[in-house]
C-alpha positions as CSV (number, residue, x, y, z in Angstrom):
1,M,-56.5,52.2,21.4
2,D,-55.7,54.2,24.3
3,Q,-54.5,51.8,26.3
4,D,-51.9,50.6,23.1
5,V,-50.8,54.6,22.9
6,E,-50.2,54.9,26.5
7,S,-48.6,52.1,27.3
8,P,-44.5,52.0,27.2
9,V,-42.9,51.4,24.5
10,A,-40.0,48.1,25.3
11,I,-36.6,49.5,23.6
12,H,-34.4,46.3,22.8
13,Q,-31.1,47.1,24.1
14,P,-28.3,45.9,21.0
15,K,-26.3,43.1,23.1
16,L,-23.0,44.0,23.6
17,P,-19.4,41.9,24.0
18,K,-18.6,41.4,27.2
19,Q,-15.7,44.1,26.8
20,A,-18.1,46.6,26.0
21,R,-20.2,45.8,28.9
22,D,-17.1,45.9,31.2
23,D,-15.9,49.3,29.3
24,L,-19.0,51.6,30.1
25,P,-18.9,54.9,31.2
26,R,-17.3,55.3,34.4
27,H,-20.7,56.4,36.0
28,I,-22.2,52.8,35.5
29,S,-18.7,51.0,35.5
30,R,-17.0,49.1,37.7
31,D,-14.1,49.5,39.3
32,R,-11.3,49.2,37.1
33,T,-8.6,48.5,39.1
34,K,-10.1,45.4,41.2
35,R,-10.7,43.7,37.7
36,K,-8.0,41.5,36.5
37,I,-6.7,42.6,33.3
38,Q,-6.9,39.5,30.8
39,R,-4.0,38.8,28.5
40,Y,-4.3,39.0,24.5
41,V,-0.8,37.4,24.0
42,R,0.7,35.2,27.3
43,K,3.8,35.6,28.5
44,D,5.0,32.2,26.4
45,G,3.7,34.1,22.8
46,K,0.3,32.2,22.8
47,C,-2.4,33.9,21.7
48,N,-5.3,34.2,23.8
49,V,-7.4,33.5,21.3
50,H,-10.1,31.0,21.1
51,H,-11.9,30.8,17.8
52,G,-16.2,29.8,18.1
53,N,-18.8,29.3,16.2
54,V,-17.1,28.9,13.2
55,R,-19.6,27.0,10.0
56,E,-17.3,27.0,7.7
57,T,-15.4,24.1,8.5
58,Y,-15.0,22.9,5.4
59,R,-11.8,25.2,5.0
60,Y,-9.6,23.5,7.1
61,L,-9.7,20.3,4.6
62,T,-9.2,22.4,1.5
63,D,-5.7,23.2,3.2
64,I,-5.4,19.6,4.9
65,F,-1.3,19.7,5.0
66,T,-1.9,22.9,7.3
67,T,-4.3,21.4,9.2
68,L,-2.4,18.0,9.7
69,V,1.2,20.5,10.7
70,D,-1.1,22.4,13.1
71,L,-2.2,19.2,15.1
72,K,-0.8,18.1,18.3
73,W,1.4,15.3,18.2
74,R,-0.4,12.4,19.6
75,F,-3.5,13.5,16.9
76,N,-0.5,13.6,13.9
77,L,1.0,10.4,14.8
78,L,-2.3,9.0,14.7
79,I,-3.4,10.2,11.9
80,F,-0.1,8.9,10.7
81,V,-0.1,5.4,11.8
82,M,-4.1,4.8,10.6
83,V,-3.6,6.2,7.0
84,Y,-1.0,3.8,6.6
85,T,-2.9,1.0,8.6
86,V,-5.9,1.9,6.3
87,T,-4.7,1.8,2.9
88,W,-2.9,-1.5,3.6
89,L,-6.0,-3.1,5.0
90,F,-8.1,-1.8,2.1
91,F,-5.3,-2.7,-1.1
92,G,-5.3,-6.1,0.9
93,M,-8.7,-6.5,0.7
94,I,-8.8,-6.1,-2.9
95,W,-5.9,-8.6,-3.6
96,W,-8.2,-11.0,-1.3
97,L,-10.9,-10.3,-3.6
98,I,-9.0,-10.9,-6.6
99,A,-7.8,-14.1,-6.0
100,Y,-11.2,-15.5,-4.2
101,I,-13.0,-14.1,-7.2
102,R,-10.8,-16.3,-9.7
103,G,-11.0,-19.4,-7.9
104,D,-7.2,-18.8,-6.5
105,M,-8.5,-20.5,-2.9
106,D,-9.8,-23.5,-4.6
107,H,-6.7,-24.3,-6.0
108,I,-4.2,-23.7,-4.0
109,E,-2.2,-26.9,-3.8
110,D,-2.9,-27.6,-7.5
111,P,0.5,-27.3,-9.2
112,S,-1.1,-26.8,-13.1
113,W,-3.1,-23.8,-11.4
114,T,-1.3,-20.8,-12.3
115,P,-2.9,-18.0,-9.6
116,C,-3.1,-14.2,-9.4
117,V,-0.9,-13.8,-6.9
118,T,1.5,-17.3,-5.8
119,N,1.3,-18.5,-2.3
120,L,-1.9,-15.9,-1.5
121,N,-4.2,-18.7,0.8
122,G,-6.3,-15.9,2.9
123,F,-6.7,-12.5,4.1
124,V,-3.8,-12.6,6.3
125,S,-1.4,-13.2,3.6
126,A,-3.4,-10.5,0.7
127,F,-2.6,-8.4,3.6
128,L,1.2,-9.0,4.0
129,F,0.9,-8.5,0.0
130,S,-0.2,-5.1,0.2
131,I,2.1,-4.4,2.4
132,E,4.9,-5.4,0.3
133,T,3.5,-3.5,-2.5
134,E,3.2,0.0,-0.9
135,T,6.6,-0.2,1.0
136,T,8.5,-2.0,-1.8
137,I,10.0,-4.4,0.4
138,G,9.6,-7.7,-1.9
139,Y,10.6,-10.6,0.3
140,G,9.6,-12.5,-2.8
141,Y,7.9,-15.6,-1.4
142,R,4.5,-13.8,-2.8
143,V,4.7,-12.8,-6.0
144,I,2.0,-12.0,-8.8
145,T,1.9,-13.4,-12.0
146,D,1.2,-12.5,-15.6
147,K,-1.4,-14.2,-15.8
148,C,-3.6,-11.4,-13.8
149,P,-4.6,-8.0,-15.9
150,E,-6.5,-6.9,-13.2
151,G,-3.6,-7.6,-10.4
152,I,-1.4,-5.4,-12.8
153,I,-3.6,-2.6,-12.9
154,L,-3.9,-3.2,-9.0
155,L,-0.6,-3.2,-9.0
156,L,0.0,0.1,-10.6
157,I,-2.7,1.8,-8.5
158,Q,-1.4,0.7,-5.5
159,S,2.0,1.9,-6.5
160,V,1.0,5.3,-7.5
161,L,-1.1,5.8,-5.0
162,G,1.4,4.7,-2.0
163,S,4.1,6.7,-3.4
164,I,1.5,9.9,-2.6
165,V,0.7,8.8,0.4
166,N,4.4,8.3,1.6
167,A,5.3,11.5,0.0
168,F,2.1,12.9,1.7
169,M,3.0,11.9,5.3
170,V,6.3,11.7,5.3
171,G,6.4,15.9,4.1
172,C,3.7,16.5,6.7
173,M,6.7,14.8,9.7
174,F,9.4,16.3,8.4
175,V,8.1,19.9,8.4
176,K,6.3,19.3,11.7
177,I,9.7,18.3,13.2
178,S,11.4,21.3,11.5
179,Q,8.8,24.0,12.5
180,P,11.2,27.3,14.1
181,K,8.2,27.1,17.3
182,K,11.2,25.6,19.2
183,R,13.7,28.0,18.0
184,A,11.2,30.9,19.1
185,E,11.8,29.1,22.8
186,T,15.5,30.2,22.6
187,L,14.8,33.4,22.2
188,V,13.8,35.1,25.6
189,F,12.2,38.3,26.6
190,S,12.5,40.2,30.3
191,T,9.7,39.4,32.7
192,H,9.5,42.8,32.9
193,A,9.7,46.6,31.2
194,V,10.5,49.1,32.8
195,I,10.2,53.2,32.1
196,S,13.2,56.3,33.0
197,M,14.9,58.6,31.7
198,R,17.7,58.2,28.9
199,D,19.0,60.8,27.1
200,G,17.5,63.3,29.0
201,K,14.1,61.8,28.0
202,L,11.3,59.3,29.4
203,C,11.6,55.8,27.9
204,L,9.9,52.6,28.1
205,M,12.1,49.7,27.9
206,F,12.4,46.4,27.6
207,R,15.1,43.0,26.9
208,V,15.6,40.5,24.9
209,G,18.3,37.8,24.3
210,D,19.2,35.0,22.2
211,L,20.2,31.9,24.3
212,R,22.0,30.0,20.7
213,N,25.4,30.6,19.5
214,S,23.4,30.4,15.8
215,H,22.2,33.7,14.9
216,I,18.7,35.1,14.2
217,V,19.2,36.4,10.6
218,E,17.4,39.7,9.7
219,A,16.0,39.9,13.1
220,S,13.3,43.0,13.6
221,I,11.3,44.0,16.8
222,R,8.1,45.5,17.0
223,A,5.4,46.0,19.5
224,K,1.6,47.2,19.8
225,L,-0.4,48.7,22.2
226,I,-3.6,46.6,23.3
227,K,-6.4,48.6,24.6
228,S,-10.0,49.0,24.7
229,K,-11.0,52.4,23.1
230,Q,-14.5,53.8,22.4
231,T,-14.6,56.7,19.5
232,S,-16.2,59.9,19.3
233,E,-18.7,58.6,17.5
234,G,-19.6,56.0,20.5
235,E,-18.3,53.1,18.4
236,F,-16.9,50.5,21.0
237,I,-13.4,49.0,19.5
238,P,-12.1,46.0,21.9
239,L,-8.6,45.4,22.0
240,N,-7.5,48.3,19.6
241,Q,-3.8,47.7,18.2
242,T,-2.0,50.3,18.4
243,D,2.2,50.9,16.9
244,I,4.7,51.6,19.5
245,N,7.7,53.2,17.5
246,V,10.5,51.2,18.9
247,G,13.2,52.6,15.9
248,Y,11.6,52.0,12.9
249,Y,12.3,55.4,11.5
250,T,16.0,55.3,12.8
251,G,16.1,51.7,11.9
252,D,16.9,50.7,15.6
253,D,14.2,47.8,15.1
254,R,16.4,45.7,12.9
255,L,18.6,43.8,15.3
256,F,22.0,42.5,15.2
257,L,20.7,40.1,18.3
258,V,24.3,38.4,19.2
259,S,24.4,39.3,23.0
260,P,21.4,40.7,24.8
261,L,19.6,44.3,23.9
262,I,17.5,46.9,25.2
263,I,15.1,48.3,23.0
264,S,13.7,51.7,24.0
265,H,10.5,53.3,23.0
266,E,10.8,57.1,23.9
267,I,7.6,58.7,25.1
268,N,7.1,61.9,22.6
269,Q,4.0,63.3,21.6
270,Q,3.3,60.7,19.1
271,S,3.8,58.0,21.7
272,P,0.0,56.6,23.4
273,F,2.1,56.9,26.9
274,W,2.5,60.5,26.6
275,E,-0.1,61.5,29.5
276,I,0.5,59.0,31.3
277,S,2.2,59.2,34.9
278,K,3.4,56.9,37.7
279,A,0.3,57.3,39.8
280,Q,-1.7,56.7,36.5
281,L,-0.2,53.9,35.2
282,P,-1.7,51.2,37.8
283,K,-5.0,52.4,36.7
284,E,-4.4,51.5,32.9
285,E,-5.9,48.3,31.2
286,L,-3.3,47.9,28.6
287,E,-1.1,44.8,26.9
288,I,2.6,45.6,25.2
289,V,2.8,42.6,22.7
290,V,6.0,42.8,21.5
291,I,6.6,40.7,18.5
292,L,10.6,39.7,17.5
293,E,11.1,37.7,14.0
294,G,13.8,36.6,11.7
295,M,15.0,33.8,9.7
296,V,16.5,31.0,11.5
297,E,20.6,30.7,10.3
298,A,20.5,26.9,10.4
299,T,17.3,26.0,8.2
300,G,16.2,29.6,6.6
301,M,13.0,29.5,8.0
302,T,11.0,32.2,9.1
303,C,11.0,32.4,13.0
304,Q,8.9,34.6,15.5
305,A,8.5,34.7,19.2
306,R,6.0,37.1,21.2
307,S,6.0,38.1,24.7
308,S,3.3,40.5,26.1
309,Y,3.7,43.0,29.5
310,I,0.6,44.5,30.9
311,T,0.4,47.0,33.5
312,S,1.4,45.5,36.6
313,E,4.8,44.5,34.8
314,I,5.8,47.6,33.9
315,L,8.4,49.0,36.4
316,W,8.7,52.3,36.8
317,G,11.8,54.2,38.0
318,Y,14.2,50.9,37.1
319,R,16.7,50.3,34.8
320,F,18.2,47.0,33.7
321,T,21.0,45.2,35.3
322,P,23.8,45.2,32.9
323,V,24.9,41.9,31.6
324,L,27.8,41.9,29.1
325,T,31.2,41.8,31.0
326,L,34.5,42.2,29.2
327,E,36.5,39.1,29.9
328,D,39.8,38.1,28.5
329,G,39.8,38.3,25.1
330,F,35.7,37.6,24.5
331,Y,32.7,39.0,25.8
332,E,30.2,37.1,28.6
333,V,26.6,37.4,28.5
334,D,25.6,36.5,32.6
335,Y,21.9,35.2,31.7
336,N,21.0,35.0,35.6
337,S,21.0,38.9,35.8
338,F,18.6,39.1,32.3
339,H,15.4,39.7,34.0
340,E,17.3,42.1,37.2
341,T,16.7,45.5,37.5
342,Y,17.8,48.1,39.8
343,E,15.6,51.6,40.9
344,T,16.3,54.8,39.8
345,S,15.3,58.0,40.0
346,T,13.3,59.2,37.5
347,P,9.9,62.1,37.7
348,A,6.8,60.2,38.8
349,L,5.2,63.2,35.9
350,S,3.9,62.0,32.5
351,A,6.1,62.8,29.6
352,K,4.0,65.8,29.0
353,E,4.5,67.6,31.9
354,L,8.1,67.5,32.1
355,A,8.3,68.6,28.4
356,E,5.5,71.6,29.7
357,L,7.9,72.1,32.9
358,A,11.2,71.6,30.5
359,G,9.0,74.9,28.3
360,R,8.6,77.1,31.7
361,A,12.1,76.7,32.8
362,E,13.5,77.4,29.2
363,L,11.9,81.1,29.4
364,P,12.5,82.5,32.8
365,L,15.2,85.5,31.6
366,S,13.4,86.5,28.4
367,W,9.5,86.1,29.3
368,S,9.5,87.4,33.2
369,V,11.4,90.4,32.5
370,S,9.5,91.5,29.7
371,S,6.6,90.6,31.8
372,K,7.7,93.1,34.6
373,L,8.0,95.8,32.6
374,N,5.1,95.8,31.3
375,Q,3.4,95.5,34.2
376,H,5.6,98.4,35.9
377,A,4.7,100.7,32.5
378,E,1.0,99.9,33.0
379,L,0.7,101.2,36.5
380,E,2.8,104.5,35.5
381,T,0.4,105.0,32.9
382,A,-2.7,104.4,35.3
383,E,-0.8,106.9,37.7
384,D,-0.7,109.6,35.0
385,E,-4.2,108.8,34.5
386,K,-5.2,109.3,38.3
387,N,-3.1,112.3,38.4
388,P,-3.6,114.2,36.0
389,E,-2.5,117.4,38.0
390,E,0.3,116.2,40.1
391,Q,1.6,115.7,36.9
392,T,1.3,119.0,35.6
393,E,2.9,120.4,38.8
394,R,5.6,118.1,38.3
395,N,6.2,119.6,34.9
396,G,6.0,122.8,36.3
397,D,8.4,122.5,38.4
398,V,10.9,120.8,36.3
399,A,10.5,124.2,34.3
400,N,11.2,126.1,36.7
401,L,14.6,124.2,37.6
402,E,15.0,124.6,34.3
403,N,15.1,128.2,34.3
404,E,17.0,128.7,37.3
405,S,19.7,126.3,36.2
406,K,20.1,129.2,33.0
407,V,19.9,132.1,35.2
């Protein structure tokens, strides 16, 4: 009993996710600056997330149309060919069984015998008749007769099911071909984001452009900050998403994307970059995900393009090189300079520190003068308290001078 009481109790710690183990407190964590930042969204817009341990796989079958559309082209074409081949073989087998059971195979050259399907003398001919029936080719060599009611019923069933298969597979191929994902490839983002001053305010900026002449209708831009955080209660939130305001309240997030545009985010008190300076930026483990979406003018389908910027792709103290020039009667966009930047004079302080300096610079006339007056008054009162006798003597001297002046 004593040994049981005195024996140490083994406390099993809960198993934390990888991000939680990586983002432990600093005194036990590894050097974050040496770890490579794992992207949440790649530069080409694909999400770097893999779904594992999905047990409810039957849900994919309930939405079989979307499942087929999302498959890669090689699997989609394989399924397309297999569906038609299987249905042709299945109904060809049934046509052959009907002819075999009725005895048509035994009376192939008997002119007095009326078969179910004329000129059907084996499985190959039954398979060809199945293809003609389902695809409505109708060569006219093999024809069903009116003396075969089971054949008539099978013909109706195959015609209806063939129409359903055609509608499903052709519709799937059409949707896959017309997907707006390819349209998103002509929407480009700058390879770097920049931080510099604009209208006296520190701003985070990146550039977007459309390579096609057909425009994106109702284009809008959004930005998200992806960064793990730990709450005050100790809860670890991996890949926490925070909105980055790129003009939501002013309507600047609604784009008329005819020429490349520079999207600007003002770093103010509501910004997650409020306290980040130039020296602190490389130490941060964050990712900015930008999402551009709108309707394709030619098809009316919704299109979405994505990209991301990690800390190594954010340039402090740079601006984008202008790409728009005025030519004879039109504007020309030089996409060779789309990703180019140039260095500009930008303070290395954070936006919070710049705001504090600006606040101090506005106070020197009122604050410093009043403070000095108060300090002078305090010194005088202190001297008066220390030397009351000198003060009375001074008062007496002043009184004598007044009396002498009166005389």
